[in-house]
C-alpha positions in Angstrom: -11.5 27.3 6.4 -13.6 25.3 4.0 -16.8 26.7 5.5 -15.5 30.2 5.2 -14.6 29.7 1.5 -18.1 28.2 0.8 -19.8 31.0 2.7 -17.9 33.7 0.7 -18.4 32.0 -2.6 -22.2 31.7 -1.8 -22.3 35.4 -1.2 -20.6 36.1 -4.5 -23.1 33.9 -6.3 -25.9 35.9 -4.6 -24.3 39.1 -6.0 -23.4 40.3 -2.5 -20.2 42.0 -3.6 -19.6 43.5 -0.2 -17.7 40.2 0.3 -14.7 41.6 -1.8 -13.7 44.3 0.7 -14.1 41.8 3.5 -11.7 39.4 1.6 -9.3 42.2 0.8 -8.8 43.1 4.5 -8.8 39.5 5.9 -5.2 38.4 5.8 -6.3 34.9 6.6 -8.1 34.9 3.2 -4.8 34.7 1.4 -4.5 30.9 1.9 -8.2 30.6 1.0 -7.7 32.5 -2.3 -4.6 30.5 -3.0 -6.5 27.3 -2.6 -9.2 28.5 -5.0 -6.6 29.6 -7.6 -4.7 26.3 -7.3 -7.8 24.2 -7.7 -9.2 26.2 -10.6 -5.7 26.2 -12.2 -5.2 22.5 -11.7 -8.6 21.8 -13.3 -7.8 24.1 -16.2 -4.3 22.5 -16.7 -5.8 19.0 -16.7 -7.0 19.8 -20.3 -3.4 19.8 -21.4 -2.5 16.5 -19.8 -2.9 14.7 -23.1 0.1 16.6 -24.4 2.3 15.2 -21.7 3.1 15.8 -18.0 5.7 18.5 -18.8 3.2 20.6 -20.7 0.6 20.0 -18.0 3.0 21.2 -15.3 4.0 24.2 -17.3 0.4 25.2 -18.0 -0.4 24.8 -14.3 2.6 27.0 -13.2 1.9 29.7 -15.8 -1.8 29.7 -14.9 -0.9 30.4 -11.2 2.0 32.7 -11.6 0.8 34.7 -14.6 -2.9 34.3 -14.2 -3.2 35.2 -10.6 -0.1 36.9 -9.2 0.9 39.0 -12.2 -2.8 39.9 -12.9 -3.3 41.0 -9.3 -0.2 43.1 -9.3 -1.0 44.7 -12.7 -4.6 45.4 -11.7 -3.5 46.9 -8.4 -0.9 49.1 -10.2 -3.3 50.3 -12.8 -6.1 50.9 -10.4 -4.0 52.8 -7.8 -1.6 54.7 -10.1 -3.9 55.6 -13.0 -7.3 55.9 -11.3 -6.6 56.7 -7.7 -7.8 53.5 -6.2 -6.7 52.2 -2.8 -5.5 48.6 -2.4 -2.5 46.6 -1.5 -1.1 43.8 -3.7 -2.2 41.0 -1.3 -5.6 42.6 -0.8 -6.1 42.6 -4.6 -4.6 39.1 -4.9 -7.1 37.8 -2.4 -10.1 39.4 -4.1 -9.0 38.2 -7.6 -8.2 34.8 -6.2 -11.8 34.4 -5.1 -13.0 35.8 -8.4 -11.2 32.9 -10.2 -13.5 30.3 -8.6 -15.6 29.8 -11.8 -12.6 28.3 -13.4 -13.6 25.1 -11.6 -16.4 24.8 -14.2 -13.6 23.6 -16.6 -13.8 20.3 -14.8 -16.8 19.6 -17.0 -14.6 20.1 -20.1 -14.3 16.4 -20.6 -17.7 16.3 -22.2 -17.2 16.1 -26.0 -18.6 18.7 -28.3 -19.7 21.1 -25.5 -16.5 21.3 -23.6 -15.9 24.8 -25.0 -19.1 26.0 -23.4 -17.7 25.3 -19.9 -14.4 27.0 -20.7 -16.3 30.0 -22.0 -18.6 30.1 -19.0 -15.7 29.9 -16.6 -13.9 32.7 -18.4 -16.9 35.0 -18.6 -17.9 34.4 -15.0 -14.4 34.9 -13.8 -14.1 38.2 -15.8 -17.4 39.5 -14.4 -16.5 38.6 -10.8 -13.0 40.0 -11.4 -14.7 43.3 -12.4 -16.7 43.4 -9.2 -13.6 42.5 -7.2 -11.6 45.3 -8.8 -14.4 47.9 -8.4 -15.1 47.0 -4.7 -11.5 46.4 -3.6 -10.0 49.5 -5.3 -13.1 51.5 -4.4 -13.4 52.8 -8.0 -16.3 54.0 -10.0 -17.8 51.6 -12.5 -16.2 53.4 -15.4 -12.7 53.4 -13.8 -13.1 49.8 -12.8 -14.0 48.9 -16.5 -10.9 50.8 -17.7 -8.7 49.2 -15.1 -9.8 45.7 -16.2 -9.6 46.5 -19.9 -6.1 48.0 -19.7 -5.0 45.1 -17.6 -6.6 42.5 -19.9 -4.8 44.0 -22.9 -1.5 43.9 -21.2 -2.1 40.3 -19.9 -3.0 39.2 -23.5 0.2 40.6 -24.8 2.2 38.9 -22.0 0.4 35.6 -22.6 1.1 35.7 -26.3 4.8 36.4 -25.7 5.0 33.6 -23.2 3.2 31.2 -25.6 5.8 31.9 -28.4 8.8 31.8 -26.0 7.6 28.5 -24.4 6.1 26.7 -27.4 
């Protein structure tokens, strides 16, 4: 399994985005995508450990549940209903799970003064890979994929703001 993950991530880094439809249709890739999301989320949540274990655990759970599963469902819904794309929830979740791999860069966030650079790089790279995952998985035009990602992003920001105020 690890070799398969590395091979697919390597293809993504080489801008071989034909890997996304492959991931979408490979039901065995669900566990692989989940591992990638869990590791990236765990690394990201470690930044909140100083605030206590409860906050760390909450950040981790929200990152996985909201950041991956809800984003996948929302993206699939927008792409299929508004723009005529073709994908299943789990196919979209697998592709977006792989696209979250750059979140692992946040592991370098312990470096003072430049920690924000790694967080920004992780976010931008995940967004770019997420766009390609959406475009290739839903088989949309570039314009429709951009709109799908933008609409989904706005909705996710609203949901995250609401969750932040409810929880904190």
